[in-house]
N, C-alpha and C positions, 0 to 999 in steps of 0.2 A: 129354313131353307131346303131342309131335308125332306120337308112337306112337299114344294116345288119339285123335287127331284124325285121323288115316290111315286107323285102325278106325271111327270113326264116318262119315267120307266113303265105304267099301266098303260098309256097311252102307245109307247112302243112295243111293247110285248104284244097288244092287240094287232099292230101293223105284222108283228113276224108270226101270230098266230095266223093270219091271211095268208103270208107267202107259205106257210106250212101247209094250208090246205091247198094252196094252188100246186105246189110239189104234190102231197097226196093225189089230188083231184086229176094231176096231170098223168102221174104213174099210174092210175086206173084204168085212165084212157089208153096208154101205151099198152099196157098187158091186155085189155079186152080189145085191142087191133090185133093182137097175135091171136088170140084164142079164148072164145066167148067167156070162159072160166078162168081165164088168167088176171083178170081184173088184181084181183086181193095180190097176186104175185107182183104184179107191176108197182102197187103200193108200197109194198116189201121191198123192192128193189130200190125204189125211190128213197126211202126210209134208209135202207143201207147205205146208198151212195152219200146221203148227207151224213150220217155218222162218221163214216170215213174222213171226209173233209172236215168234220168238226173235230175229229180226233186229231187230224194234221195241225188244225188251227189251234187246238188246246194245247198240245205240246210245244211246236216252235212257230205259232202263226205271228208273234210279234217281230221275231227273227227273220221269218220270210219276208213281211213286209219293209222291214229297214233294208233288206238284203235287195229286195226289187228296186226299193229308191236309191240303191249306190250309197248308203251313209256308212261312213264310218265312225266309230265312238271315239271320243277325245276326252279327255282329262281336265284336271284344273289348271295346271300348270300351259295348256294350250290355249285355254281361251278363257282367261281369269273374270273377265265382265260378265262374260254369259253366265260361268257357274256360279259368280255371285250374287246374279238375279235368279237363277234356278233356285240356289237355297234361300234367297228373299221370299221367293213365290211359295216356295216348298213351306215355310213357316208360318207365312201368313194364312193359306189355306187349312193348316192344320194338319197336312199330309202326312208328316212324320218325317222319315227321309227321305234326300230329294232324288228325282230319278235319275237315270243315266242319261249322258246328254250324246247326241251325236252329231255330226256334220254332215250335208250332203254339197257334193262340188257342184254347183248349178248356179248361174248368173239371176237366176228368177228370185225372186223375194218370196219364200214360204215359209212355214213350218207346220207339224203335224205332230200329234202323241200316239202311242201305242200303248198297250198293256196286257199281259198274262200273269195273272195272280197278284204276285207281290212284285213281279219282274217291269218296272215301268220305265218308258223313256220317251225322251222328248228329241225331235229331231228339227233342225234347222237349217235353209239353205246358205251357201256362202255371198249370197247375194244379198239375203237379210241383212248379215253381220256387216255388209259394206255401207247399206244405205241407210239403217235404222240408227237413230240415236240413243240413247240409255233409255230415256222415258218410253219411247216408243216400243224397243225392245222388251221392256219391262210388260208393257200392256199385251204384246204378242205372248210370251212366256206364262202370264196370268191366265190367259184364256187356255192355254194349251193345258197349263196346269187342272183350270175348272173341269176341262173335259175327263182328266182324270180322275180327279175327287168327285166328279158325278158319275164315273163309271161309264162313260160313253164310248171310249174307248174299245172297250172289252165287249159292249153290247154292240157295237157295229162291226167288230168283227163274227160276231155272231150271226149278224144279219147279211153281212158279206158272203159267208158260207152259205147260207140257204141259198141266197143267189145263184150263186156260184152251181151248186147243186143244178137247179132248175136250168139253167143255160147250157150245163153240160149234157143233161139229158136230153132238152130240144135240139142239140147238135148232132146227138147220135140219133135220133127219130128224123130230122132231116137228110142226114147222110143215107141212111136207109132208104129212105124215100127217093131221093136222088138217083140211087143205083138200081133203081127198079123193083124193091123190097114190094112197094105197094101195087104196082102193075100185076106184080105173078099172083097177090094175093086177089085182087081185083077180076083176074082172069080166070080163076077157080071159082067164081061167084062166093067168096069170101065176104067178110065183114066191112063193105065198102063201105057203108054210111060211117061205121065205128071209127075206121082208118082216118077218114075224110075229117073225122071231128079230133082225132089224135093228131092228124097234121095240121089241124087249126090252132090245136092247144099247143104245139109245137112252135108256133109264130108267135101267138099273144101270150102265152104265159111267161115268157121272160123280160114282155113288154111291161105288163102290168106287176108283175115282181119288182121291176127296177124302179116302177112310179112307188111303189109301198119304200123301197130301200133308200131313195130319195128323201121321202117325206119323214124316215127316222132320222136322218141327218137333220133336215131343215128345222127340227123342233128343237135340237140343243143347243144349235148356235147361239140364240138370245139368250138361252141361260149361263152359258160359258161369257159371252160379254159382261152379263152382269158380275159374273163372279170376278173376271178382271179388273172391272171398274172397282169393286170393293177390294180386292187383294190390294192393289195398286195406290187406291186411293187418289187416280189421275185417270180418268177417263179418256179427256184428250190425246195421251198417249195412244192408247188401242185404236182412235178413232184417227188421227193422223197415220198410224203406222197402216190401217185397213186402205187409206187413200192411197199410199208409196207400192203397198202389196198389188193392190187390184191394177194401180198401172202397169206393172211388171208382173202378173201373176201367169200371162200366157207364155211369157218366156221359159216356166220351168219345164226339163226335158225329161223323158221317161216316165210321167206320172201316166201309170195304168188307170181305168176306168174304175176298178176295186179301191185303188189307194186314194184317187184324186179327190172324192168326199170326204177325206178324212183330214184335207188341208183347211188353212184358217180361210184361205181363199179358195175355191175350185180352180185349177189352170186350166181345165177343161169347160170352164162355166159359158166361154163364147160360142160352144157350139151347142148350148141350148138356145132355141130361138123363142121358146114360151117359157113363161114361170112354172108351167108344169112340170119340167123338166129339169128345174134349176134344184141344185142339191143344197145352196145356202140362201137365206134372204138377199135380198139387193142390197150391195155393201152400200148403196147412198142411204139407204134405212137405216144400215146399223150406225154410220156414222152420223146422222142426225138424232138418232136416240142417245148416244153416248155424248154427244155435244149440247144436248137438248135439258143434261140430268143437272139438277140445283145442286146435289150433294154426289156424295160417292156410295151411298148405299143403295140398298136392294128397293127400298121404297123409291128413292129419287130415280132409278131406274125405270119401275114399273109407271111411274107417273109420267117420263117421256116418253115410255114405250105406246102408252095408251094415247098422248096427245100425237105422236106422229103415225100412229097407227088409226087414226079416228075413231077410236072408243069401241075396236074390236075385241075379241074375247083377250081377257088379261095374261101375262106369260107368269107371273108368280101368285101363289094362290094367298087367300087372304090371312091363313095362320104364320106363313114366312113375313108378312108386309106388319101383321100384328107385333112380331117379337123382334122385328128391326128396329135399330137404333141409329139415329142420325149419324153421319159418317162426313166432315167436311172435306172438302177437295185440297191437297197438298200442292204448294208452289211446285212449278218445273224443277227438274236438276239443274238444267242449263236454260237461261232465257233464251240463248242463240248460240248455236254450235258453230265454233268457226272452222273454217277451210281447212286449217293446218291440223284441226282435231279429225275431219273428217278423212283427210291424207292420210295420217298415222293409223287410223281404223282401217282404211282401204289396206294397206301396207301390211298389217298385222294377219289380215286373212289373208293375202296372197302369201305370206310366208308359212303360215299353219298349212293352207293349200299344199305348199312346196314340202315341207315336212312330212305329210301322211300322203305325198305320190313319191317317198324316199330320194328326194332331190337333196345335192350339196346348197347349202346357201352359203354364199359368198359376199363379204362387203369390201368393197376395195375403198383406198383411201381418199377417193374423191368424192364417195357416197353412194354410189351406185351397186344395187345391190344384182348379184349375178346367182342363176340357178344353174346347177349344173346337172345332167342324167346321171345318174350311178354308171350306165353303160359306156360313159367317155373315158377312154383309158388315157389321156392324156394328163401330163402334170401340171401343168399351168393352162391358164385361159386368159386371154387379153380382154381389157376392161373397153366393152363399145364406146365410152366417153373419153377414156385419158388414153388410153392405148397399154398401161401399163401390164406387164404378165403377171396374174395372182396366181400365186400356188394352190393347186386344190390339197388343202389339209386331209392327213390321212395318217393312221396308226403306223409308226416307223419300230422296223425289228432292233431290238438293243439285246446285248448279253443279258444272261440271268445270274445274278449274285451267286446262287448255289450253284450253278452249271454254266461257266462263259461259254461253252460250245452249242448251248441249245438257248437260241435267241428269244426273245419273249417281245411281243408286241405292247407299245407303249405311247401314249397321246397326251402332249401337253397342251393345256388350255390356252387361251390367248386372251381371253375378257371372262367377266361373270353372267354374261347373257347366254343366250341361244346358241349353241355351236353345233355344225355338222361336222362330219369327217368319215373318211373311206374306211373300211378293214382292209387287210391283206387281199382278202377274199373278195372283194367289191362290192358288198355292202355298204349300208350306208347307215351311220348312228347319229342320233340327235342327244345331246346333253342338254337339259333344261338350265335356268338360271338357279336352281335349289337342289340340283344334283353333288350329292356331298359324297358319293362313295368312292371309295378307293381303285375301284375296277367296273367295268360293264363285259359282259359277254355279247358276241355277235348272234343275231338272230339267226344268220344262215350257217355258219361255221362251227358256232359254240367254243370259239376260243375267246380266252380271258384277254383282257386288254385293260393294261394299267394305267389311271387318267391321274394326271399331274396336276393339280391346282393352280390358277393363276394368282403369283402372289403380287399383282399390282394393285 
């Protein structure tokens, strides 16, 4: 497998080298348009711009991408099944420690992975958790873990920075030309031909650089699919997940053009009219390959790949295939998911989103779940079904044993599950089923709140 990864990297480095040549050549033309002897200075300026962007991406590139997507970090208690799958796939891939897990509040099902050095992260949308079964979710996480293991995420960040430098330089040249810089130079009998060449490069360079960037992305998807089939030992899980994601991928909002190619299915894919502009292989082709596998190993994926692609160039190299051992396909975890299980999963996702967004979560005696904004000052809220008023849980002031005149805050739990309550300052706190500490501190005011465990 490592031979296939190395081959993929060599090809991608060639593409990045071409992007670098475009950047340097573009900088040389821009410098020459300013002055005949300034071509090398233009190349130096273009290289400096790339270094600045690369340095920023190296320091905080992964966090910037997660922040751009609106991702929020979640723990094991927030999504136990998701975390369990991430840990399973990390062990199966030999990755070592599991990556951090992030959730994006978005109804469109999708996922992507980012990394910076030893800092690795997997981000999934709320729509993905709602729509996918455990086997399907395992296939998606296996795909993203495959990207991390193959170092695809860090490489795509580098390619994205290179593309960003070319786009920024192009925008600067076009703005100067728009505001009359070229007309003034032409009127002085300057290097009009060089300026026109620089102007043409400003239009064409981002176009060709983006094609190379998209080619870098396409080459990695099949390899990540093969990894997911091997890690999960159930290719049908990823195949079914890809179909569901493709049906709702366009619903993902806030996906930038730099971040979109990193998703398992590009949410902006519908904007590409031709395969030349596609960041990913066709979803139908990926599904056919996965469902055509006779086993779950790399050799089975290669056989299905060549059969579907009509004998075109192979996906995996001979060294990887010669060392591969047959892996049988396992049985599905559940033959058919019940409607009750799907409803329960959706409710858990909605509750998680409520906690992440600072809402007080209440459950009426009739079974209706009520979400109360932290800004609401009312002490009770009527149930929309039965009409009964449900008190909003809050920490109550009680006399301190050592100083009765100085009250302290106390909250008495009513169950052993998730609970929400409001501090005296109005901030919302959430207690998980595993919370056993005697007190908690408010994140806003810093006040200590004693917690009395439920005895029932």
